[in-house]
C-alpha positions in Angstrom: -15.9 35.6 18.6 -18.4 38.5 17.2 -15.7 41.1 16.8 -13.4 38.8 15.1 -16.3 37.3 12.9 -17.1 41.0 12.1 -13.4 41.7 11.3 -13.1 38.8 9.2 -15.9 39.7 7.1 -14.9 43.5 6.6 -11.8 42.0 5.2 -13.9 40.2 3.1 -15.6 42.9 1.4 -12.3 44.9 1.1 -10.5 42.1 -0.8 -13.7 42.1 -3.1 -12.9 46.0 -4.0 -9.6 45.1 -5.3 -9.4 44.7 -9.1 -9.9 41.8 -10.4 -7.3 39.6 -11.9 -6.9 39.6 -15.9 -8.5 37.4 -17.9 -6.4 34.8 -20.4 -5.3 36.1 -23.9 -3.5 34.5 -26.6 -0.4 36.6 -27.2 -1.8 37.2 -30.6 -4.4 39.2 -29.5 -2.0 41.3 -27.5 0.6 41.8 -30.3 -2.4 42.5 -33.0 -3.4 45.3 -30.3 0.2 46.9 -29.8 0.2 47.7 -33.7 -2.5 50.1 -33.1 -1.3 51.0 -29.8 2.2 50.2 -28.8 3.2 48.9 -25.8 5.4 52.2 -25.4 2.8 54.7 -24.5 1.4 54.5 -20.6 -2.1 54.7 -22.0 -2.0 51.6 -24.3 -0.9 49.6 -21.5 -3.7 50.6 -19.1 -6.2 50.3 -21.7 -4.6 46.3 -22.5 -4.4 45.8 -19.0 -8.3 47.1 -18.4 -9.5 45.5 -21.4 -8.2 41.9 -20.2 -9.7 42.5 -16.5 -13.2 43.7 -18.3 -14.0 41.2 -20.8 -12.6 37.7 -21.6 -11.3 37.2 -24.8 -14.4 35.3 -26.5 -16.2 39.0 -25.6 -13.5 40.7 -26.9 -13.1 39.1 -30.2 -16.7 39.3 -30.5 -16.2 43.2 -29.9 -14.0 43.9 -32.1 -16.1 42.0 -35.0 -19.4 44.1 -34.5 -16.8 47.1 -34.8 -15.3 45.8 -38.2 -18.9 45.3 -39.2 -21.0 48.2 -37.4 -18.2 51.0 -36.8 -19.8 50.8 -33.2 -17.0 49.8 -30.1 -18.5 48.2 -27.3 -19.0 50.5 -24.7 -16.2 48.2 -21.7 -13.9 49.3 -24.3 -14.3 52.8 -24.6 -14.8 53.1 -20.6 -11.3 51.4 -20.3 -9.6 53.7 -22.9 -11.2 56.6 -21.6 -10.5 55.5 -18.1 -6.6 55.0 -19.0 -6.4 58.4 -21.3 -7.8 60.4 -17.6 -5.3 58.8 -15.7 -2.4 59.3 -18.1 -2.9 62.7 -19.5 -0.3 63.5 -22.3 0.4 59.6 -22.4 
């Protein structure tokens, strides 16, 4: 019984380490993103996936508004893009 409980807890911890599910975004948001970062690019596809898993649509929309106003990109978006550039060099 004790080993079963330990195994179950271990499995739950490992499951929590997996990637989070993407947040819901309107299709128009993806279409706008793809005007400057086409889906044919592995980096762009990866970046969109990372953004949708990291930020809610509301957070993403607010980050874009701040970028337009101040020129400062949200660090979570910068990290997502950097991670994808490193994962897909040249592409």
